[in-house]
C-alpha positions as CSV (number, residue, x, y, z in Angstrom):
1,M,0.0,0.0,0.1
2,T,1.5,3.9,-0.9
3,K,1.6,6.5,1.3
4,E,-1.1,7.9,-0.2
5,Q,-3.4,5.2,0.2
6,A,-2.4,4.9,3.6
7,G,-3.3,8.5,4.1
8,R,-6.6,8.3,3.1
9,L,-7.1,5.4,5.0
10,M,-6.1,7.7,8.6
11,K,-8.5,10.6,7.3
12,M,-11.3,7.9,7.3
13,A,-10.8,6.4,10.5
14,T,-10.7,10.3,11.9
15,W,-14.1,10.8,10.0
16,A,-14.8,7.4,11.6
17,A,-14.1,7.8,14.8
18,V,-15.5,10.8,15.6
19,S,-19.2,9.4,14.2
20,V,-19.3,7.3,16.5
21,A,-18.1,9.2,19.4
22,S,-21.2,11.9,18.9
23,S,-23.3,8.9,18.3
24,L,-22.1,7.5,21.9
25,V,-22.4,10.8,23.6
26,V,-25.5,11.9,22.9
27,A,-27.0,8.1,23.4
28,K,-25.6,8.2,26.3
29,A,-26.1,11.3,28.0
30,V,-30.1,10.5,27.3
31,A,-29.3,7.8,29.8
32,W,-27.8,8.7,32.3
33,W,-30.1,12.2,32.6
34,F,-33.0,9.8,33.4
35,S,-31.2,7.5,35.2
36,G,-28.5,9.4,37.4
37,S,-25.9,6.7,36.9
38,V,-22.8,7.4,38.0
39,A,-21.4,4.5,35.6
40,M,-23.1,6.1,33.0
41,L,-22.2,9.0,33.8
42,G,-18.2,7.6,33.9
43,S,-19.3,5.7,30.5
44,L,-20.6,8.8,28.9
45,A,-17.3,11.1,30.6
46,D,-15.2,8.2,28.9
47,S,-17.0,8.7,25.6
48,S,-16.9,12.8,26.0
49,L,-13.2,12.5,25.9
50,D,-13.0,10.0,22.9
51,L,-14.7,13.0,20.9
52,A,-12.4,15.6,22.2
53,A,-9.5,13.0,21.5
54,S,-11.3,11.6,17.7
55,L,-11.4,15.3,17.0
56,V,-7.7,16.6,18.3
57,T,-6.3,13.7,16.5
58,M,-8.5,14.8,13.2
59,F,-6.4,17.3,13.3
60,A,-3.0,16.0,14.1
61,V,-3.6,13.4,11.2
62,R,-4.0,16.0,8.7
63,L,-1.4,18.1,9.7
64,A,1.1,14.9,9.9
65,L,0.4,14.2,6.5
66,I,1.6,17.5,5.4
67,P,4.5,16.8,3.3
68,P,8.5,18.3,4.6
69,D,8.7,21.4,3.8
70,D,11.6,24.1,4.0
71,D,10.5,24.7,7.5
72,H,9.8,21.0,8.8
73,R,12.5,19.0,6.9
74,F,11.7,15.7,8.8
75,G,7.8,16.1,7.8
76,H,5.5,16.6,10.6
77,G,5.0,13.7,12.3
78,K,5.4,14.5,15.8
79,A,1.9,15.8,15.6
80,E,0.4,12.4,15.9
81,A,2.7,12.6,19.4
82,L,1.6,15.9,20.6
83,A,-1.8,14.1,20.0
84,G,-1.0,11.5,22.4
85,L,-0.4,13.6,24.9
86,F,-3.3,16.2,24.5
87,Q,-5.5,12.8,24.8
88,A,-3.0,11.3,27.8
89,A,-3.7,14.5,29.8
90,V,-7.1,15.2,29.0
91,M,-8.3,11.3,30.4
92,S,-6.0,11.4,33.5
93,G,-8.1,14.9,34.6
94,S,-11.4,12.5,33.7
95,A,-10.5,9.5,35.8
96,V,-10.0,11.4,39.1
97,Y,-13.7,13.0,38.7
98,I,-15.2,9.7,37.9
99,S,-13.4,8.2,41.0
100,L,-14.5,10.7,42.9
101,E,-17.9,10.9,41.7
102,A,-17.3,6.9,42.8
103,I,-16.3,7.0,46.3
104,S,-19.4,9.7,47.2
105,R,-22.0,7.3,45.6
106,L,-20.0,4.5,47.4
107,W,-20.5,6.7,51.1
108,N,-23.7,7.7,49.8
109,P,-25.1,4.5,47.9
110,V,-28.6,5.3,45.5
111,A,-29.9,3.1,43.4
112,P,-29.6,4.9,39.7
113,E,-33.4,4.8,37.6
114,R,-34.2,3.8,33.8
115,S,-32.0,0.4,34.2
116,D,-33.3,-0.4,30.6
117,L,-32.0,3.0,29.1
118,V,-28.5,2.3,31.3
119,I,-28.2,-1.4,29.9
120,G,-29.9,0.0,25.9
121,A,-27.1,2.8,25.4
122,S,-24.7,0.7,26.6
123,A,-25.1,-2.1,24.4
124,I,-25.6,-0.1,21.6
125,A,-22.3,1.4,22.3
126,V,-20.7,-1.9,22.0
127,I,-21.7,-2.6,18.6
128,L,-20.7,0.7,17.6
129,S,-17.0,0.3,19.2
130,L,-16.3,-3.3,18.3
131,G,-17.1,-2.2,13.9
132,L,-14.5,0.5,15.2
133,V,-11.9,-0.7,16.4
134,A,-12.1,-3.4,13.5
135,F,-11.5,-1.2,10.9
136,Q,-9.2,0.7,12.8
137,T,-6.7,-2.2,13.4
138,Y,-6.9,-2.0,9.4
139,V,-5.8,1.3,9.3
140,I,-3.0,0.7,11.9
141,R,-1.6,-2.4,9.9
142,H,-1.1,-0.7,7.0
143,S,0.0,3.2,8.0
144,R,1.9,2.3,12.1
145,S,0.1,5.0,12.7
146,I,0.6,6.5,16.7
147,A,-2.7,8.7,16.6
148,I,-5.4,6.4,15.2
149,A,-3.4,3.7,17.7
150,G,-4.0,6.1,20.7
151,D,-7.6,6.7,19.4
152,Q,-8.2,3.0,19.6
153,L,-7.2,2.6,22.8
154,H,-10.0,4.7,23.6
155,Y,-13.0,2.5,22.0
156,K,-10.8,-0.9,23.1
157,G,-11.7,0.3,26.7
158,D,-15.5,1.8,25.8
159,L,-16.0,-2.3,25.4
160,L,-14.6,-3.3,28.5
161,L,-16.6,0.1,30.2
162,N,-20.1,-0.1,29.1
163,A,-19.7,-3.7,29.4
164,S,-19.3,-2.8,32.9
165,V,-22.2,-0.3,32.8
166,I,-24.0,-3.1,32.1
167,V,-23.5,-5.5,35.2
168,S,-23.4,-2.5,37.3
169,A,-26.6,-1.7,36.1
170,V,-28.2,-5.3,35.9
171,A,-26.7,-5.7,39.7
172,S,-27.9,-2.5,41.2
173,A,-31.7,-3.4,40.0
174,M,-31.5,-6.9,41.8
175,G,-30.5,-4.7,44.6
176,F,-26.5,-4.3,45.0
177,L,-26.7,-0.2,45.5
178,Y,-23.0,-0.3,45.6
179,A,-22.9,-1.6,42.5
180,D,-22.7,1.5,40.8
181,G,-19.6,3.3,43.0
182,I,-17.7,0.1,43.4
183,F,-17.9,-0.5,39.2
184,G,-17.2,4.2,38.7
185,V,-14.1,3.5,40.9
186,L,-12.7,0.5,38.5
187,I,-13.7,2.5,35.3
188,G,-11.8,5.8,36.8
189,G,-9.0,3.5,36.8
190,Y,-9.2,2.0,33.6
191,I,-9.0,5.8,32.1
192,L,-6.2,7.0,33.9
193,Y,-4.5,3.3,33.3
194,G,-5.3,4.0,29.3
195,A,-3.5,7.5,29.6
196,Y,-0.4,6.1,30.5
197,G,-0.3,3.6,28.3
198,L,-1.0,6.8,25.9
199,A,1.6,8.9,26.6
200,R,4.9,6.8,27.0
201,P,4.5,5.6,22.8
202,A,4.3,9.4,22.8
203,I,6.8,10.8,24.9
204,D,9.3,8.3,23.4
205,M,8.7,9.4,19.5
206,L,8.8,13.3,21.0
207,M,12.5,12.1,22.8
208,D,13.6,10.1,19.7
209,K,13.8,7.2,21.2
210,E,15.7,4.2,19.3
211,F,13.8,1.1,17.3
212,D,13.0,-1.7,19.6
213,D,16.5,-4.0,20.4
214,A,15.0,-6.8,17.8
215,E,15.3,-4.4,14.0
216,R,18.2,-3.0,15.5
217,E,20.0,-6.5,15.6
218,L,17.9,-7.2,12.2
219,I,19.7,-3.9,10.8
220,F,23.0,-4.7,12.0
221,N,23.0,-8.5,11.0
222,I,21.5,-6.9,7.1
223,V,24.1,-4.3,6.9
224,M,27.1,-6.8,7.7
225,N,26.2,-9.5,5.7
226,N,27.7,-7.3,2.9
227,P,30.8,-8.8,2.0
228,E,32.2,-5.4,0.9
229,V,30.9,-3.4,4.6
230,L,34.1,-3.9,6.7
231,G,32.2,-2.4,10.0
232,L,29.5,-0.1,10.7
233,H,29.3,1.8,14.0
234,E,27.1,5.1,15.0
235,L,23.5,3.5,14.0
236,K,21.2,6.1,15.2
237,T,16.6,5.3,14.7
238,R,14.1,7.3,15.3
239,S,10.2,7.3,14.3
240,S,8.6,10.7,13.7
241,G,4.4,9.2,12.7
242,R,4.7,7.1,10.3
243,D,7.9,8.0,9.2
244,R,10.7,6.1,10.2
245,F,14.8,7.3,9.7
246,I,18.0,4.8,10.2
247,Q,21.3,6.3,9.5
248,M,24.9,4.9,10.3
249,H,28.5,5.0,9.4
250,I,29.4,2.0,7.7
251,E,33.2,1.4,6.4
252,V,34.1,0.0,3.1
253,P,38.0,-0.9,1.6
254,G,39.7,2.3,1.6
255,N,41.4,2.0,-1.6
256,M,37.8,2.1,-3.0
257,T,36.7,5.1,-6.1
258,V,34.1,7.6,-4.4
259,A,32.0,5.7,-7.8
260,D,32.1,2.2,-6.2
261,A,31.9,3.3,-2.2
262,H,28.8,5.1,-2.9
263,L,27.6,1.7,-4.8
264,I,27.9,-0.3,-1.6
265,A,26.0,2.1,0.0
266,D,23.3,1.9,-1.9
267,E,23.2,-2.0,-2.4
268,V,23.3,-1.5,1.1
269,E,20.5,1.1,1.4
270,A,18.3,-1.1,-1.1
271,T,19.0,-4.0,1.3
272,L,16.9,-2.2,4.2
273,G,14.7,-1.1,2.3
274,E,13.1,-4.5,1.9
275,H,13.1,-4.5,5.4
276,F,12.1,-1.2,6.4
277,G,9.7,0.5,4.0
278,D,8.9,4.0,4.1
279,T,12.2,4.7,5.9
280,E,14.4,7.5,4.9
281,I,17.7,5.9,5.5
282,F,21.4,7.9,5.7
283,I,23.9,5.9,5.3
284,H,27.8,7.7,5.9
285,M,31.0,6.1,4.3
286,D,34.3,5.3,6.0
287,P,37.6,3.8,5.3
288,P,38.7,1.3,7.9
289,S,40.8,2.5,11.0
290,P,41.5,1.2,14.5
291,Q,39.1,3.6,15.6
292,S,36.3,2.2,13.3
293,D,37.2,-0.9,14.2
294,E,36.3,-0.4,17.5
295,L,33.2,1.2,17.4
296,T,31.9,-1.6,15.3
297,T,33.0,-3.8,18.2
298,L,31.3,-1.9,20.9
299,E,28.0,-1.9,18.3
300,L,28.3,-5.7,18.2
301,M,28.4,-5.9,22.3
302,R,25.3,-4.0,22.9
303,Q,23.4,-6.1,20.5
304,E,25.0,-8.9,21.6
305,D,23.6,-7.6,25.4
306,A,20.3,-6.1,24.2
C-alpha cells in the first residue's frame, strides 16, 4: 500500500471515530439524565473524551500528513505524538473526577433509575465500538499511525467500560446499591491506566527513542552481511509519526573509488529498504581505522547484550 493510500485510510478512520463518538455521547447523555447512574456518567465522560480526542486526532493526522517543507525537513509526523499527550492529559483529569464521584456514591449509595436505558445505551456502544475498532486495526496495520493507535485505545476501553456499566445496572436493579459506585471507581482507574498507555509511546516518539532491540539487531545483521562492508558504527534510529529514520556509518575498503563506495552504500540501502519500507536511510562511508573497528565492536556488543 502506498503512502497516499495509507493517508486516505487514516483520514477515513478519523471521520469514523468522530461519527461513532458523537452518536455515543448523545445516547449516553440521555441514558444518564434519566437514570442518574454514576457508572453511566463515567461511561459518558469517557465517550466525551473519545469525541474530544478523536477531533484532536483528526487535526493531528491532517497535520502529520503534510509533506516536508523548508521549515520541517523531517515532516510533521510528531503532531501525532502531541495529540497523544493531549489525549492522555484529558483522560487523567476525567479519571480523577469520575473516581471522586464514584467514591461519594459509595459513601451515599443511591439506586439508579431506568436501568433499561443504561443497558440499551451501553449495548449500542459495544456494537458501534466493535465495528470501529476492527476498522482502526486495519488502518493501523497499513499506516503504523500512533495517533490512530491512541484513538483506538479509547474505543477498546469502551468495550470493557460499557460491559461494566451493563453489569453495574443489572446488579443495581437487583438491589446491590454499591455496584454503581464500585464500577465507577473501576472505570476511573481503567481510564487512568489508558492515559498512561497513551502517554508512553507519545513521549518515546518526542524523545526520539530508538527502534526496539530486535529491529536494531536486524539492521546490524543486514548491513554486516554485505561482503564489502567491513564495519558499522553510529547506528541511530527514530520515528516521527508514520515516518521512520535510520542513519549509520559503514566502513568500506580504503582503496575504493568514491563511485564504488557509493555503490556499496546503495546496495545496503536497497537491502534495508526491503525490510523497512517507507524509511529514510542515511549512510556515511568511512575507511577502515582502529577507531572505527573499536566502534564496530562496541556496536556488536550492544546487539548481543540487548
